[in-house]
C-alpha positions in Angstrom: -8.4 27.2 6.5 -6.5 29.3 3.9 -6.4 32.2 6.3 -5.2 29.9 9.0 -2.3 28.7 6.9 -1.3 32.2 5.9 -1.5 33.4 9.3 0.5 30.5 10.7 3.2 31.2 7.9 3.6 34.9 8.9 3.7 33.9 12.7 6.4 31.2 12.1 8.5 33.1 9.8 8.5 36.0 12.2 9.6 33.7 15.1 12.5 32.4 12.9 13.6 36.1 11.9 13.4 36.9 15.6 15.4 34.0 17.0 18.7 35.3 18.5 20.7 31.9 18.6 20.7 28.2 17.6 18.7 27.4 20.8 15.9 29.7 19.8 15.8 28.3 16.2 15.6 24.7 17.8 12.4 25.9 19.9 10.8 27.3 17.0 11.4 24.2 15.0 10.0 21.9 17.7 6.9 24.3 18.0 6.2 23.9 14.3 7.4 20.6 13.0 7.8 18.6 16.2 5.5 15.8 17.3 3.1 18.4 19.0 4.1 21.2 16.6 1.5 23.5 14.9 2.1 22.2 11.4 2.3 18.6 12.7 -1.3 19.1 14.4 -2.9 20.5 11.2 -1.6 17.4 9.2 -3.2 15.2 11.8 -6.7 16.8 10.8 -6.3 15.7 7.1 -7.8 12.4 7.9 -11.2 14.0 9.0 -11.5 16.2 5.7 -13.5 15.2 2.3 -11.0 14.0 -0.3 -11.1 17.1 -2.4 -10.6 19.3 0.6 -7.9 17.0 2.0 -6.0 17.2 -1.3 -6.0 21.0 -1.6 -5.3 21.8 2.2 -2.6 18.8 2.2 -0.8 20.4 -0.7 -0.7 23.9 1.1 0.5 22.4 4.3 3.3 20.6 2.6 4.3 24.0 0.8 4.2 25.4 4.3 6.2 22.7 6.1 9.1 23.0 3.3 9.0 26.7 3.5 9.4 26.9 7.2 12.0 24.1 7.2 14.1 26.0 4.6 13.8 29.2 6.6 15.0 27.4 9.9 17.9 25.8 8.0 18.9 29.1 6.6 18.8 30.9 10.0 20.8 27.9 11.6 23.5 28.4 9.1 23.6 32.0 9.9 24.3 31.2 13.4 26.9 28.5 12.6 28.8 30.7 10.3 28.9 33.5 12.9 30.1 31.1 15.5 32.8 29.8 13.2 33.9 33.4 12.4 34.1 34.4 16.2 36.1 31.2 16.9 38.4 32.0 14.1 38.7 35.5 15.4 39.5 34.2 18.9 42.1 31.7 17.8 43.9 34.1 15.4 47.7 33.5 15.2 50.1 36.1 13.8 52.2 34.0 11.4 54.5 36.9 10.8 56.0 36.6 14.3 59.6 35.7 14.0 60.6 32.0 15.5 62.4 31.6 18.8 66.0 31.5 18.4 66.4 28.1 20.1 64.0 26.6 17.5 66.3 27.3 14.5 67.4 24.4 12.8 70.5 23.8 10.6 71.6 21.5 7.8 74.2 18.8 8.6 77.3 19.2 6.9 76.8 15.8 5.0 73.7 17.1 3.4 75.3 20.5 2.6 78.3 18.9 1.0 76.4 16.4 -1.1 74.3 19.6 -2.4 77.5 21.4 -3.1 78.9 18.3 -5.3 75.6 18.0 -7.0 75.4 21.7 -7.8 79.1 21.7 -9.3 78.5 18.6 -11.3 75.1 19.5 -12.3 76.7 22.5 -14.1 78.8 20.0 -16.1 75.7 18.2 -17.4 75.7 15.3 -14.8 72.5 13.8 -13.5 71.9 12.1 -10.2 71.3 8.2 -10.1 70.4 6.2 -6.9 70.3 2.6 -6.0 69.7 0.1 -3.1 71.7 0.0 -0.1 71.3 -4.0 -0.1 73.2 -5.3 -3.0 73.9 -8.8 -4.3 77.4 -10.2 -4.9 77.0 -9.7 -8.8 76.4 -5.9 -8.6 78.7 -5.3 -5.5 81.8 -7.4 -6.8 81.4 -9.6 -9.8 80.4 -7.2 -12.4 82.9 -4.6 -11.1 85.7 -7.1 -11.9 86.5 -8.3 -8.4 88.1 -11.7 -8.7 87.1 -14.5 -6.5 89.2 -14.4 -3.2 89.7 -10.6 -3.4 90.1 -9.2 0.2 87.2 -6.9 -0.4 84.9 -9.9 -0.4 86.1 -11.2 3.0 83.9 -11.1 6.1 86.2 -8.8 8.0 85.6 -6.0 5.4 81.8 -6.4 4.4 78.5 -6.8 6.3 77.0 -9.9 4.7 73.4 -10.8 5.1 71.8 -14.2 5.4 71.5 -15.9 1.9 68.2 -14.9 0.2 65.5 -17.4 -0.9 66.9 -17.3 -4.3 70.3 -18.6 -2.8 72.2 -15.2 -3.7 74.5 -13.8 -1.2 73.4 -10.1 0.0 75.3 -7.5 1.7 75.4 -3.8 2.7 77.0 -2.2 -0.3 80.8 -1.5 0.3 80.9 1.4 -2.3 78.4 3.3 -4.6 79.8 1.6 -7.6 77.0 -1.0 -7.8 74.9 2.0 -9.0 77.3 2.3 -12.0 76.5 -1.2 -13.0 72.6 -0.8 -12.6 73.0 2.5 -14.6 74.8 0.9 -17.5 72.6 -1.9 -17.7 69.4 0.1 -17.8 70.5 3.1 -19.7 72.0 3.6 -23.2 74.9 5.5 -23.7 75.9 8.5 -23.6 75.8 8.4 -19.8 76.9 11.0 -17.4 75.7 10.5 -13.8 77.0 11.2 -10.3 76.1 8.8 -7.6 75.9 9.9 -3.8 74.8 7.6 -1.1 75.5 5.6 1.9 78.0 2.8 2.1 79.1 0.2 4.8 82.4 -1.3 5.8 83.6 -3.0 9.0 85.9 -0.3 10.4 85.7 2.4 13.2 88.3 5.1 14.2 89.0 8.7 13.7 89.1 8.3 9.9 86.7 5.5 9.5 83.1 4.7 10.5 81.0 1.5 9.7 78.6 3.7 7.6 79.9 6.6 5.6 78.8 8.5 2.3 80.5 8.5 -1.0 79.9 10.2 -4.4 81.1 8.7 -7.6 80.9 9.8 -11.1 80.6 7.9 -14.4 80.8 9.0 -17.9 80.3 6.5 -20.8 80.3 7.3 -24.5 82.5 6.7 -27.6 85.2 9.3 -27.1 85.7 10.2 -23.6 89.6 9.8 -22.5 91.8 10.5 -19.6 92.2 14.0 -20.5 88.4 14.5 -20.0 88.7 12.8 -16.8 91.4 15.0 -15.6 89.9 18.2 -16.7 86.6 17.2 -15.0 88.2 16.3 -11.6 90.3 19.4 -11.8 87.5 21.8 -12.3 85.6 20.2 -9.5 88.3 20.5 -6.8 89.0 24.0 -7.8 85.3 24.9 -7.7 84.6 23.1 -4.6 87.5 24.4 -2.5 87.3 27.8 -3.9 91.0 27.8 -5.3 91.0 28.9 -8.8 94.5 27.9 -9.5 94.8 24.7 -7.4 97.3 22.4 -8.7 96.6 18.7 -9.0 98.5 15.6 -9.9 97.5 12.0 -11.0 99.5 9.1 -9.6 99.2 5.5 -11.1 97.3 3.3 -8.9 95.2 0.0 -9.1 91.4 -0.5 -8.8 89.8 -3.8 -10.2 87.0 -2.0 -11.9 89.2 0.9 -13.9 92.2 0.5 -16.2 94.3 2.6 -16.2 93.6 3.7 -12.5 94.9 6.7 -10.7 94.9 8.6 -7.4 94.4 12.3 -7.6 96.3 14.7 -5.3 95.7 18.4 -4.6 98.3 20.9 -3.3 98.2 21.7 0.3 100.5 22.8 3.3 101.0 21.2 6.5 103.1 23.7 8.3 102.8 24.2 11.8 100.4 21.1 12.1 97.7 22.8 10.3 96.3 21.5 6.9 95.5 24.2 4.3 94.5 23.7 0.7 96.2 25.4 -1.9 99.6 25.7 -4.0 102.0 25.4 -1.1 104.3 22.7 -2.3 102.9 19.5 -0.4 100.2 17.0 -1.6 97.1 15.5 -0.3 95.4 12.3 -1.8 91.7 13.3 -2.6 90.1 10.6 -4.6 90.5 7.5 -6.8 89.5 7.5 -10.6 90.3 5.7 -13.8 89.0 4.6 -17.1 86.2 2.0 -16.8 87.7 -1.7 -17.2 86.7 -3.4 -20.3 85.4 -6.2 -18.2 83.1 -4.0 -16.4 81.6 -2.9 -19.7 81.2 -6.3 -21.0 79.4 -7.4 -17.7 76.9 -4.5 -18.4 76.3 -5.6 -21.9 78.3 -2.8 -23.6 80.9 -3.4 -26.4 84.3 -2.1 -25.1 85.5 -1.8 -28.7 82.6 0.7 -29.2 82.3 2.5 -25.8 84.6 3.6 -23.1 84.4 6.1 -20.3 85.8 7.1 -16.8 84.8 6.7 -13.2 85.9 8.4 -10.0 84.8 8.2 -6.4 85.4 10.2 -3.2 84.3 10.2 0.5 81.8 13.0 1.3 82.9 13.1 4.9 86.5 13.3 3.9 86.0 16.4 1.5 83.7 17.9 4.2 86.3 17.6 6.7 89.0 19.1 4.6 86.9 22.1 3.6 85.3 22.8 6.9 88.0 22.0 9.2 86.3 19.0 11.1 89.0 16.9 12.9 87.3 13.6 13.6 85.1 11.7 11.3 83.0 10.0 14.3 81.6 13.4 15.2 79.4 13.5 11.9 77.4 10.7 13.6 77.2 11.5 17.3 74.0 13.9 17.0 75.6 16.5 19.3 73.5 19.5 18.7 76.5 21.9 19.9 78.6 20.4 17.0 75.7 20.7 14.6 75.1 24.3 15.4 78.8 25.2 14.8 79.3 23.2 11.7 75.6 23.3 10.5 74.1 25.4 7.6 71.1 27.7 7.3 68.4 25.7 5.5 68.0 28.4 2.6 71.5 28.5 1.8 71.3 26.5 -1.3 74.5 25.8 -3.0 74.7 27.0 -6.7 77.6 27.9 -8.8 76.2 31.4 -9.5 75.1 32.2 -5.9 77.8 30.5 -4.0 78.5 27.2 -2.7 78.6 28.4 0.9 77.6 31.6 2.7 
């Protein structure tokens, strides 16, 4: 019996080694371990043996069975690995090939402009803050010192939503200023943030759309004053428009959430019907700003006798139109690929102060 097992081992291992493919391996497996296989047939004879003989012979058969099964599995894995390598070789793709020209994408001017603004104010130490597009009356109006009956609260200016289950009146935010409130209520001064995002108002023409983008900045500490506001904004417009000596002026204005309030103008020229940014004797309003109103500080739980600060806001589309010569605000949202290819930016042209805002 021992000689038979050794002979069978040699034959089966030789058959495993000689197999040329997975099908041949399966034939060897069936011939050795199948219902009518050679090892299975020997296992069937154990019942006719004496107990001592059955024990010894059975152990040798089990060893043989495990050895052949391991050899079969190893050979099968070799074929599977070879098949996988052959498939990978046949499906090889040269990832170094250049992309097709028509597949080249571009960044939207809104995205590029927001990145430029973030790069400039980031150099000044500002962080980016964010908040929800759907706001309640408190954060959008009340905390910002809008009195009852203010025109901005009226239906013709604001997209109001059905009242919530809590009874509060909700709306699509009309400015990004609610994020100022949320920031002051959740962070302790000093605060220095910019707030880019979408805003919504009921308006639509060449210079207005129902949805547009704003960026606001907020500084809260114990010493900030109007001179800091002026210096910060002057540095911004000079860097953004690339005019180192761009002149600016501040005119008194009114906003419910700032006191004193001002509108900022930059130098320009309108000769020949063409708008050109620079020191050319004319003026163009660019943004609104002012010192944060004491009532706003109180609404956020800050003591106006201790803290003060400034805020400013501007339209992203507006400053993009001025810088890149885009005549109609509505084209920003028309999804015209020809327009985007003309005004779009390469995806890897990341704005930075040192590397350049645009290339």
